[in-house]
C-alpha positions in Angstrom: 0.1 -0.2 0.0 1.3 3.7 -0.5 3.0 5.1 2.3 1.2 8.6 1.8 -2.2 7.0 1.8 -1.6 4.9 4.9 -0.9 8.1 7.0 -3.9 9.6 5.5 -5.9 7.0 6.7 -4.3 6.9 10.3 -4.5 10.7 10.6 -8.3 11.2 11.7 -7.9 8.2 14.4 -5.2 10.3 16.0 -7.2 13.4 15.9 -10.1 11.7 17.6 -8.0 9.9 19.9 -6.8 13.8 21.3 -9.6 15.1 22.3 -10.1 18.4 25.0 -12.7 18.1 27.4 -14.5 21.4 28.5 -18.1 22.7 28.6 -19.5 24.9 26.1 -21.1 27.5 28.9 -20.9 27.6 32.5 -22.9 29.6 34.7 -21.7 30.9 38.0 -23.0 32.4 41.0 -22.3 36.0 42.3 -19.9 35.0 45.7 -19.4 31.3 44.7 -16.0 29.4 44.8 -16.1 27.9 41.2 -13.6 25.5 39.3 -13.5 25.0 35.7 -11.5 21.9 34.2 -9.7 21.3 31.1 -9.2 17.7 30.3 -7.3 15.1 28.4 -7.5 11.7 29.0 -5.6 10.8 25.6 -2.2 11.8 25.8 0.7 9.3 27.1 2.8 11.7 27.1 3.8 15.1 28.6 0.9 17.3 28.2 1.0 21.3 28.4 -2.0 23.9 29.2 -2.5 27.4 28.2 -5.6 28.9 29.2 -6.1 32.6 27.1 -9.5 34.9 27.6 -10.7 35.7 24.1 -12.6 39.2 25.7 -10.3 42.3 26.1 -9.9 41.4 30.0 -8.0 39.2 32.1 -9.3 35.8 33.3 -9.3 37.0 37.3 -8.7 33.2 38.2 -6.2 30.9 40.1 -4.6 27.8 37.6 -4.3 24.6 38.8 -2.3 22.3 36.8 -2.7 18.3 36.8 -1.1 15.4 34.8 -4.1 15.1 32.7 -6.1 18.3 33.3 -6.0 21.9 34.3 -8.7 23.9 36.3 -9.0 27.6 36.4 -10.2 28.7 40.0 -12.5 31.4 40.8 -12.2 32.3 44.6 -15.3 34.6 44.8 -16.7 35.1 41.7 -18.1 38.5 40.2 -18.9 39.9 37.1 -15.6 40.8 36.0 -15.7 36.7 35.7 -18.2 36.9 32.7 -15.5 36.2 29.6 -15.1 33.6 26.7 -12.0 31.6 27.4 -9.8 29.4 25.1 -8.2 25.9 26.8 -5.1 24.6 24.4 -3.7 21.2 25.2 -0.7 20.3 23.6 0.3 16.6 23.6 4.2 16.0 22.3 3.8 18.2 18.7 0.2 18.7 18.6 -2.1 21.0 20.1 -6.0 20.5 20.3 -7.9 24.0 21.8 -11.8 24.2 22.9 -13.5 27.5 24.1 -16.5 28.0 26.6 -18.2 31.0 27.5 -18.8 32.0 31.4 -22.0 33.8 32.3 -22.5 34.7 36.1 -25.7 35.8 37.8 -26.7 37.0 41.3 -29.7 36.9 42.9 -29.5 37.3 46.5 -32.6 38.4 48.3 -36.2 38.5 48.3 -38.3 41.3 47.5 -39.3 43.7 49.6 -43.2 45.1 50.0 -44.1 48.4 51.4 -46.6 50.6 51.4 -48.9 47.7 53.0 -48.7 48.7 56.7 -49.8 52.3 56.1 -52.9 52.2 53.9 -55.2 55.2 54.1 -59.2 54.0 54.1 -60.8 56.3 51.0 -57.5 57.9 49.8 -55.4 56.9 47.1 -52.6 54.4 48.0 -49.0 53.0 46.5 -48.3 49.3 47.2 -44.2 48.9 45.7 -42.0 46.3 45.7 -38.4 46.2 45.2 -35.8 43.5 43.9 -32.5 44.6 44.3 -28.8 43.4 43.6 -29.8 41.2 40.6 -27.6 40.4 37.8 -28.3 40.0 35.1 -31.4 42.3 35.2 -32.7 42.1 31.7 -33.7 38.5 32.6 -35.9 39.0 35.7 -39.6 39.6 35.8 -41.4 41.0 39.1 -45.2 40.5 40.0 -47.5 42.3 42.6 -50.3 40.2 43.6 -53.6 40.2 45.7 -54.5 36.7 46.4 -54.5 35.0 43.3 -55.0 38.6 41.3 -52.1 40.0 39.7 -51.7 43.9 40.4 -48.9 44.6 38.8 -46.4 42.8 36.8 -42.8 44.4 35.4 -39.4 42.8 33.6 -36.3 44.0 34.2 -34.1 46.3 32.0 -30.3 45.8 31.0 -27.4 47.3 32.9 -30.1 48.3 36.1 -29.1 46.6 39.7 -33.1 45.8 40.2 -36.6 46.6 39.3 -39.3 48.3 41.6 -43.2 48.3 40.8 -45.7 49.9 42.3 -49.5 49.7 42.2 -52.3 52.7 43.3 -55.5 51.9 44.8 -58.5 53.3 47.2 -58.8 50.5 49.9 -61.5 49.6 51.7 -62.2 48.7 55.0 -62.9 45.0 53.5 -59.4 45.1 52.4 -57.4 45.0 55.9 -55.9 42.1 56.4 -55.7 41.0 53.0 -52.7 39.2 52.0 -50.2 40.9 49.5 -47.4 39.2 47.5 -44.8 40.0 45.7 -42.6 37.6 43.2 -39.6 38.0 41.5 -38.2 35.4 39.0 -35.0 35.2 37.0 -35.6 33.5 33.9 -32.3 32.7 32.9 -30.6 29.1 31.5 -29.0 26.8 33.5 -29.6 28.4 37.1 -30.7 26.1 39.7 -34.9 25.8 39.6 -34.6 26.5 44.1 -32.9 30.0 43.0 -34.8 31.4 40.3 -37.9 32.1 41.9 -38.2 34.7 45.2 -41.2 36.0 47.1 -42.4 38.0 49.8 -45.8 38.3 51.6 -47.0 40.2 53.9 -51.0 42.0 54.6 -52.7 45.0 54.0 -53.5 47.4 57.3 -56.2 49.9 56.7 -55.7 53.1 58.7 -58.5 55.8 59.6 -59.3 58.8 61.6 -60.9 58.4 65.3 -65.1 59.2 64.8 -68.1 58.1 67.1 -66.0 60.0 70.0 -68.5 59.9 73.1 -67.7 60.8 76.9 -69.7 58.9 79.7 -69.5 59.4 83.6 -71.5 61.8 85.7 -71.0 65.0 85.6 -71.5 66.5 88.6 -70.0 65.4 91.7 -69.6 66.6 95.9 -66.9 68.3 97.2 -64.4 66.0 98.4 -65.5 63.0 96.4 -64.3 61.2 93.1 -64.6 62.3 89.4 -64.4 58.9 86.8 -65.0 60.3 83.2 -64.7 58.0 80.3 -64.3 58.5 76.8 -64.7 56.3 74.0 -64.0 56.2 70.4 -63.2 53.8 67.3 -60.2 54.5 64.9 -57.1 52.9 63.5 -54.3 53.1 64.6 -55.0 52.8 68.0 -55.8 56.4 69.0 -54.3 58.7 72.1 -56.4 59.9 74.6 -55.6 63.9 75.9 -58.3 65.3 78.4 -58.0 69.0 78.6 -60.1 70.9 81.5 -61.0 74.3 79.8 -61.8 76.4 83.6 -64.6 79.2 84.1 -61.7 82.0 84.4 -60.9 80.7 80.4 -57.9 78.6 81.9 -56.8 75.1 80.0 -55.5 72.7 81.8 -54.6 69.2 80.4 -55.9 66.5 82.6 -54.1 63.3 82.2 -53.7 60.8 78.4 -55.6 58.1 79.2 -58.9 56.9 77.9 -60.3 57.2 81.2 -60.0 60.4 83.2 -60.2 60.2 87.1 -59.8 63.1 89.7 -59.9 62.5 93.3 -61.3 64.5 96.5 -62.8 67.6 93.5 -63.2 71.4 94.7 -64.8 73.8 93.4 -62.3 75.3 91.1 -63.0 71.7 89.0 -66.4 73.2 87.5 -66.3 73.8 84.1 -65.7 72.1 80.5 -63.7 68.6 80.2 -62.7 67.9 76.6 -61.8 65.0 75.4 -59.4 64.8 72.3 -59.4 61.5 70.3 -56.2 61.7 67.8 -54.0 59.3 66.0 -51.6 60.5 62.4 -54.3 60.5 60.7 -57.1 63.3 62.3 -58.6 64.3 66.1 -62.3 64.3 67.0 -63.1 65.8 70.5 -66.2 65.5 72.8 -67.2 67.7 76.1 -68.8 67.2 79.1 -69.6 70.0 81.1 -68.6 69.5 85.3 -70.0 71.0 87.8 -67.8 70.2 91.4 -66.5 72.2 94.4 -62.9 71.8 94.9 -59.6 72.8 92.9 -57.5 70.6 91.8 -54.0 70.2 93.6 -52.5 67.7 91.5 -49.2 68.4 90.3 -47.6 66.8 87.1 -44.2 65.8 85.2 -44.1 64.8 81.5 -41.3 63.3 79.4 -41.8 64.0 75.9 -41.4 62.1 73.6 -41.1 58.9 76.0 -39.5 57.7 79.3 -37.6 54.9 77.8 -34.6 56.5 75.6 -31.5 54.8 73.6 -28.3 56.8 74.1 -27.9 60.0 71.9 -31.5 60.7 71.8 -33.4 63.8 73.3 -35.9 64.2 75.6 -37.7 67.4 77.2 -39.1 66.8 80.7 -42.2 69.4 81.8 -43.0 69.9 85.2 -46.2 72.3 86.3 -48.8 72.1 88.9 -52.8 73.3 88.6 -53.3 74.8 91.8 -53.3 78.5 91.8 -51.3 80.7 92.8 -48.4 78.6 92.8 -45.3 80.5 94.1 -42.4 78.1 92.5 -41.9 74.7 90.7 -38.6 72.7 91.0 -37.3 70.0 88.9 -34.7 67.7 90.3 -33.1 64.4 89.6 -32.8 61.5 92.3 -30.5 58.8 91.9 -29.7 56.2 95.0 -31.4 58.3 97.7 -29.7 61.5 96.2 -31.7 64.6 95.1 -30.1 67.3 92.3 -31.5 70.4 91.9 -31.7 70.4 87.9 -34.4 73.6 87.3 -36.0 76.2 89.9 -38.8 78.7 88.1 -41.0 81.3 89.0 -44.7 80.2 88.2 -46.5 77.5 87.9 -44.5 74.8 85.1 -40.6 74.7 84.2 -38.8 72.8 81.3 -35.9 71.0 81.1 -34.2 69.2 78.0 -31.6 66.7 77.6 -30.5 67.1 73.8 -28.0 63.6 74.3 -29.4 61.6 77.0 -26.3 58.9 78.7 -26.6 56.1 80.6 -26.0 58.3 84.0 -29.5 61.0 83.2 -31.3 57.8 84.4 -33.5 57.7 87.6 -36.1 58.9 89.4 -37.1 62.8 88.4 -39.0 64.8 90.7 -41.5 67.8 89.9 -42.1 69.6 93.0 -44.5 72.9 93.6 -44.0 75.4 96.3 -46.8 77.6 97.4 -48.1 79.4 100.5 -49.9 76.3 101.9 -47.3 74.1 101.2 -45.7 71.7 99.0 -47.0 69.0 96.3 -44.3 66.7 94.2 -44.8 64.1 91.2 -42.5 61.8 90.2 -41.7 60.3 87.0 -38.9 57.2 85.9 -36.9 57.6 83.0 -34.8 54.7 81.6 -32.2 55.5 79.5 -30.6 52.1 77.9 -27.9 50.9 75.6 -28.3 49.8 72.1 -28.5 46.1 71.5 -25.7 45.7 69.1 -24.9 42.5 67.6 -22.0 41.9 64.9 -21.5 39.3 62.1 -18.3 38.7 60.7 -17.5 36.6 57.5 -16.0 34.6 57.0 -15.0 34.0 60.1 -12.7 32.0 62.1 -9.3 31.4 60.1 -8.6 32.0 56.8 -6.1 30.2 55.1 -5.0 31.6 51.2 -2.5 31.6 48.4 -0.5 34.5 48.0 -2.1 36.7 44.7 -6.0 35.7 45.3 -8.3 38.1 46.0 -10.6 37.9 49.6 -13.4 40.2 51.0 -14.2 40.4 54.5 -17.8 41.8 55.7 -18.5 43.0 58.7 -22.9 43.6 59.4 -24.2 45.0 62.5 -27.8 45.1 63.5 -29.8 46.7 66.4 -28.5 49.9 66.1 -29.4 52.7 63.9 -26.1 54.6 63.0 -23.2 52.0 63.5 -19.9 53.5 63.0 -17.5 51.0 61.7 -13.5 50.5 62.0 -11.5 47.8 60.5 -7.9 47.4 62.3 -5.7 44.1 62.8 -3.7 42.9 65.8 -0.7 44.4 67.5 -1.3 47.3 65.4 -0.4 46.2 62.0 -1.5 47.6 59.0 -4.7 47.4 57.1 -4.3 47.3 53.2 -7.0 46.8 50.8 -10.1 49.1 49.8 -13.1 49.8 52.9 -16.3 50.0 51.7 -19.2 50.8 54.5 -23.1 51.5 53.1 -24.9 51.7 55.8 -25.0 48.7 58.5 -22.9 46.7 56.2 -18.9 47.2 56.3 -16.7 45.0 53.4 -12.5 45.0 53.3 -11.6 44.1 49.9 -8.0 42.1 49.8 -7.2 42.0 46.1 -4.5 40.5 45.6 -3.4 39.3 48.8 0.4 39.7 49.9 2.8 38.1 52.7 2.1 41.0 54.8 -1.7 40.5 54.9 -1.6 37.9 57.0 -2.8 37.7 60.8 -6.0 38.9 62.7 -8.3 41.5 61.4 -11.3 43.0 63.5 -14.0 44.4 63.1 -15.2 47.0 65.6 -18.5 48.7 65.5 -19.4 51.4 68.3 -22.9 52.6 68.9 -23.2 55.3 71.7 -21.3 54.1 74.5 -21.7 50.4 73.2 -18.5 49.1 71.4 -18.7 45.1 69.6 -16.0 43.5 67.8 -15.3 40.3 66.0 -12.4 38.9 64.3 -11.0 36.4 61.7 -7.3 35.4 61.4 -5.8 35.2 57.8 -2.9 32.8 57.2 -1.0 32.6 53.5 1.3 30.3 52.3 4.4 31.9 50.9 8.1 32.5 51.1 8.5 35.4 53.7 9.3 38.6 52.1 11.3 40.1 55.9 11.4 39.0 59.3 9.0 40.1 61.8 10.9 41.8 65.1 9.0 42.7 68.1 10.4 43.7 71.4 9.0 43.5 75.3 8.9 46.8 75.4 10.7 49.5 76.5 12.5 48.5 80.0 14.3 50.3 82.7 17.7 49.6 83.7 19.1 46.6 84.9 16.0 44.9 83.5 15.6 42.2 80.5 14.4 42.7 77.8 13.2 40.1 75.3 13.6 40.8 71.3 11.4 37.9 69.1 12.3 37.7 65.2 9.3 35.3 63.3 9.6 34.1 59.7 6.2 33.3 59.0 5.1 30.3 56.7 8.7 29.6 54.8 9.6 26.7 53.2 12.2 24.6 53.1 12.3 25.8 56.7 15.6 23.6 57.2 17.9 26.1 55.0 16.8 29.1 56.7 18.7 30.4 59.3 18.1 33.2 61.8 21.3 35.1 63.3 20.8 37.9 66.2 23.6 40.6 65.5 24.7 43.8 67.7 26.3 45.5 64.8 28.7 43.4 63.1 29.0 41.4 66.4 27.3 38.4 66.2 25.3 37.1 69.2 23.2 34.0 69.0 22.3 32.1 65.5 19.8 29.3 65.2 18.3 26.7 62.2 15.3 25.5 61.1 14.1 22.1 60.9 12.7 20.4 58.4 9.1 20.3 57.8 7.1 18.8 54.7 4.7 21.8 55.2 5.1 25.7 55.5 6.2 26.4 59.3 6.9 29.6 61.4 10.4 30.0 62.3 11.5 32.1 65.8 14.0 32.6 67.7 13.9 35.0 71.4 17.2 37.3 72.4 16.9 38.1 76.5 19.3 40.9 76.5 19.7 42.9 79.9 19.8 46.4 79.3 22.3 48.6 80.9 22.7 52.6 81.2 25.4 52.0 77.9 22.5 50.4 75.4 20.4 53.2 75.1 19.8 53.7 71.4 21.6 50.5 70.2 20.2 48.5 67.4 20.0 45.1 67.7 19.6 43.2 63.7 17.6 39.7 63.1 19.1 38.4 60.0 17.0 36.0 58.0 19.6 33.7 55.7 18.0 31.3 53.1 20.8 29.1 52.3 20.4 28.4 48.3 21.7 28.9 44.9 20.4 30.6 42.6 19.0 33.2 44.7 19.8 36.7 44.3 21.8 37.9 47.4 19.0 40.5 48.0 16.2 38.3 47.8 17.9 35.9 50.0 19.4 37.9 53.0 16.3 39.9 54.8 17.1 41.8 58.0 15.2 43.5 60.7 16.1 46.0 63.3 15.3 47.9 66.6 16.0 50.4 68.6 16.7 49.5 72.6 14.7 51.8 74.7 15.6 53.0 78.0 13.5 55.2 80.4 12.9 56.6 83.5 9.9 58.0 85.4 9.5 61.7 86.0 11.8 63.5 88.1 13.1 67.0 88.8 9.4 68.7 89.1 9.0 72.0 90.0 6.1 75.0 89.8 7.6 78.4 89.9 4.9 81.7 90.4 6.2 84.7 88.9 6.5 87.8 90.1 5.7 86.8 93.9 2.8 84.3 95.9 1.3 87.1 97.9 -0.8 89.1 95.8 -3.2 92.0 95.8 -6.7 91.6 93.9 -6.1 92.7 90.3 -2.2 91.8 90.0 -1.3 89.4 86.9 0.6 86.1 87.6 2.6 83.4 85.8 2.4 80.1 87.2 4.6 77.7 85.5 5.0 73.7 85.6 8.3 71.7 84.3 9.3 68.1 84.5 12.0 65.7 83.0 11.1 62.0 82.1 11.5 59.2 79.3 9.1 58.8 77.6 7.8 62.5 77.6 4.1 61.7 79.7 2.0 64.3 80.9 2.0 67.5 82.9 -1.1 68.6 85.2 -1.0 72.1 86.8 -4.2 72.4 89.5 -5.2 74.8 92.1 -6.1 73.0 95.4 -9.2 74.9 97.6 -10.9 72.7 100.8 -8.8 69.6 99.7 -10.8 69.9 96.6 -8.4 70.0 93.5 -9.6 71.9 90.3 -7.3 71.1 86.6 -6.4 74.0 85.2 -4.2 73.0 82.7 -2.5 70.0 81.0 -0.2 69.1 78.6 0.9 66.2 76.7 5.0 66.7 76.8 7.2 68.1 79.6 5.6 71.6 81.1 3.1 73.3 81.2 1.9 77.0 81.9 -1.3 79.2 82.8 -1.1 83.5 83.2 -4.0 84.8 85.3 -4.1 88.3 83.8 -6.0 89.8 87.0 -6.5 87.7 90.3 -9.3 87.7 92.5 -10.1 86.5 95.9 -11.6 82.7 94.3 -7.5 82.4 92.9 -6.2 82.1 96.3 -5.3 78.4 97.1 -2.0 75.7 97.0 -1.0 75.2 93.3 -0.2 71.8 92.6 2.4 70.5 89.7 2.2 67.1 88.5 3.9 65.2 86.1 3.3 61.5 84.8 4.3 58.7 82.9 3.5 55.0 82.7 6.2 54.4 85.4 5.2 56.9 88.0 4.7 60.2 89.2 6.2 63.4 90.8 4.8 67.0 92.0 6.0 69.9 93.2 3.3 72.9 95.1 3.5 76.6 95.9 0.7 78.1 98.1 -0.8 81.6 96.3 -2.2 84.3 98.5 -4.9 86.7 97.0 -5.7 90.0 99.0 -8.4 92.6 98.7 -10.4 95.5 101.2 -13.8 95.4 101.7 -16.4 95.7 99.1 -20.2 95.3 98.2 -21.0 96.4 101.9 -24.7 95.9 102.3 -26.9 96.2 105.7 -30.2 94.5 106.2 -32.6 94.8 109.3 -34.5 92.2 110.2 -37.8 91.5 110.3 -38.1 95.5 109.1 -36.4 98.8 110.1 -39.8 99.9 110.9 -40.5 98.4 114.6 -43.2 98.7 117.8 -41.4 99.2 120.9 -40.1 96.5 122.9 -39.8 94.3 119.8 -36.1 92.9 118.8 -34.2 93.5 115.5 -31.2 91.4 114.3 -28.6 94.2 111.7 -26.7 91.5 109.2 -24.0 93.2 107.4 -22.7 91.7 104.1 -18.7 92.2 102.7 -16.3 90.6 100.5 -12.3 90.7 101.7 -9.5 89.3 102.9 -7.7 89.6 104.9 -11.2 88.9 107.6 -12.3 92.7 108.5 -13.8 94.1 111.4 -16.8 95.2 111.9 -18.2 98.6 113.9 -21.9 99.7 114.6 -23.0 103.2 116.0 -25.6 105.5 116.5 -24.6 108.4 114.4 -25.6 110.7 117.6 -24.5 108.5 119.8 -20.6 107.8 120.7 -21.3 104.1 121.6 -19.9 101.7 119.8 -20.7 97.7 119.2 -18.4 95.6 117.3 -18.9 92.2 115.8 -16.8 89.3 114.4 -19.5 88.4 112.0 -21.4 91.1 111.3 -24.3 90.3 113.1 -25.6 92.8 115.5 -29.0 92.0 117.5 -31.1 94.7 119.0 -33.4 93.7 122.4 -36.2 95.6 123.9 -36.4 99.0 121.4 -37.6 102.1 122.7 -38.5 105.3 120.8 -35.2 107.1 121.9 -33.1 104.4 119.4 -34.7 105.6 116.4 -32.4 107.6 114.4 -29.7 107.0 112.0 -26.9 104.1 112.4 -23.4 103.8 110.6 -21.8 100.1 109.9 -17.9 100.6 109.2 -16.2 97.8 107.7 -12.4 97.7 107.8 -9.2 95.7 107.2 -5.4 95.9 106.4 -6.2 97.1 102.8 -9.1 99.7 103.1 -12.8 100.3 104.5 -16.5 100.4 103.4 -19.6 102.6 105.8 -23.3 101.7 105.1 -25.6 103.9 107.0 -29.3 103.2 107.4 -32.4 104.2 109.7 -34.4 102.2 112.5 -38.0 104.1 113.5 -39.0 102.7 116.7 -42.7 103.5 117.6 -44.4 103.8 120.3 -46.5 101.2 121.7 -50.3 102.3 122.2 -52.3 99.5 123.8 -52.1 96.0 125.0 -53.2 93.9 122.7 -53.2 89.6 122.3 -50.2 87.6 121.1 -50.3 88.6 117.4 -48.3 86.7 114.3 -45.5 89.1 114.4 -44.9 88.0 118.0 -44.3 84.4 116.7 -42.4 85.4 113.4 -39.8 87.3 116.0 -39.0 84.3 118.6 -39.0 82.1 114.6 -36.2 85.3 113.6 -34.3 84.9 116.8 -34.2 80.8 116.9 -32.8 81.6 113.2 -30.7 83.9 114.3 -29.1 81.7 116.4 -28.4 79.0 113.6 -27.2 81.4 111.3 -24.2 82.5 113.6 -23.4 79.4 114.1 -23.5 78.7 110.4 -21.5 82.0 110.2 -18.1 80.6 112.2 -18.3 77.5 110.0 -18.6 79.6 106.8 -15.4 82.3 108.4 -13.4 79.4 108.9 -13.9 78.0 105.8 -13.6 81.0 103.9 -10.7 81.8 105.7 -9.0 78.5 104.5 -9.3 79.5 100.4 -8.1 83.1 101.1 -11.4 85.2 100.6 -14.1 86.9 103.5 -17.5 86.9 103.1 -20.0 87.8 105.9 -23.0 86.1 106.7 -26.1 86.9 104.0 -29.3 87.2 106.3 -32.8 86.6 104.9 -35.7 85.5 105.7 -35.5 82.0 105.7 -32.2 82.0 107.5 -32.3 84.6 110.4 
């Protein structure tokens, strides 16, 4: 047989036996890890594969070759992976090829129905259904159904993210509670049947304004009995009730916000028209009833708007008022652990206190107390501030093992917080590469491609008010190291031992790596790795006794890869650290210029200086009555403060204190400010015009330092009275005591005088004990108590470097 004919007959057999197996089309779901295999089973010899993209973009995939096949690995499928790919297989001198088309789809979420839970009766409303994050969107079809009836249907368009459909209609009361469904279908070939259709169902809620409002109850009540009125109404959502009393004098008084109004022990001033207002967000309606009673209301009320249970950061207004007339003043206080703190006092019948951003410490019992000439009454309200119920989910969690050059995304999702704040960081403050994208409740960190320095623990921290939650995941890479990591146990004091750790992660083969510690050119220790069939971490620890001469010394860890053919720049990697010698603050001093003994109005400069390593923080304080007040604090070795015009309150002990992590050191100086008497006032109690035989108390108030001498004399007499505290008592006055009196207040720097008139009326007739007699007795008792308070007050004021005579008033004398 002719040789040419033999070759021609054998060629088809050879061609048929060398076939490339590759599916003509594949469909991948976005976010999945997928593999695409190209194989040739018939090649008896060495087989080589080549992957080539036929579209103008890279493959975005890793290649893993085996003896008879080659695998494209897609770690995290995205739109970028859509492509037409050619696989060439070479067996000996013969090359075969096949191509495939890669398609990608995304259909991750169920449809979202909105507008169904707030329909207004008789008005045009809009139902919407939204489907998002769908790809390719041109294969999407969405239907909105009520029962089995299709209300609206729409198909998607190319190059969109999803589809939104809406339906307008006027609901009737019969529609309330009916089911509504949104069904979305992605009609694309090769998608699993369980992933082609997603649907969401809900129920229609039809709302109406309040109507059929009526009030029941007895409209006439006896003095001292109870009044009960009940308000009935229909409406959806459930309406709120507000009772208002319309008084005969034109006043409008809010009585309550419950369906039933109860007034206990009514009086005449309760007579009037009581109006029940029923409202929801769709409208309101009122009903009135006329009530005749014989007693005024005596209730003091406190209200919190919008509510008494809040989350951190929300705002609230607390209203305190009383219906009793007349009301002299109302006081709002906060009670925590049995201790009351006054928040606000107002003259009149009401006051308001607003917190723009509440904190946990604002929780407690709020007390509204009203005062008038007959007594007092209080009302309480419990306010609770809660933290946000923050939950954090990090995906993927646990440990991620990745190959250098692949792409990864870390997703951190928060729930339970209206406005979460995300932050990404790595353990041990290592730098975080990659791109961060945060939208609403989701933050993602994209690492594409990952490098060796990306290995470590990643922490996603989410904060919401005072609550912070974090999740972490660890990423490990397999590759040869680029450089060692050198860690120190931290700065040390002289004589301590510092531990230095040199680590090389994921090296292979480990038995030909050597770690050498260097002090300049001097070799300290050297260690080698041991054989392992897989990558391992090599670590060497150096314990170094630090001395004063070692300050700022550089220690180097050198890693040597002992193998031929590797350039020197890649075969030897080093890492260095500088030894740090620290000490606590010392030599702290405080200086005052020009002097420590000052007059009011003079200028003074106070400076604070210290020495420490590392440089920490200096704080300048003033101490008065064992209470320290911080004036200025700086990060660094010094600080100062200038008082351009001192006054009495600037007297005290000034302390300079320096800190770092090893301790603190302080210095102090006493500053004294002096001033002549000023702001002198005189008050005569109970009055400067009294009846014969009565007593009066004269209270002199002045501010000075050193403490002044106070002298009282009558201008037409040489008699002089001295008082150490500025309080004088004149007993059993006669008409001869009528006249002008002078008070003189004097210290080393100056004096002030005040002149006033006392008029004593002659007693005309005898009368039974009057109310003034009891007032006089009360004044005398109050004066004794005031004198005791004066002594304590003067002692305290002299310690501060200022002097303020007692202030007498009807409540204290």
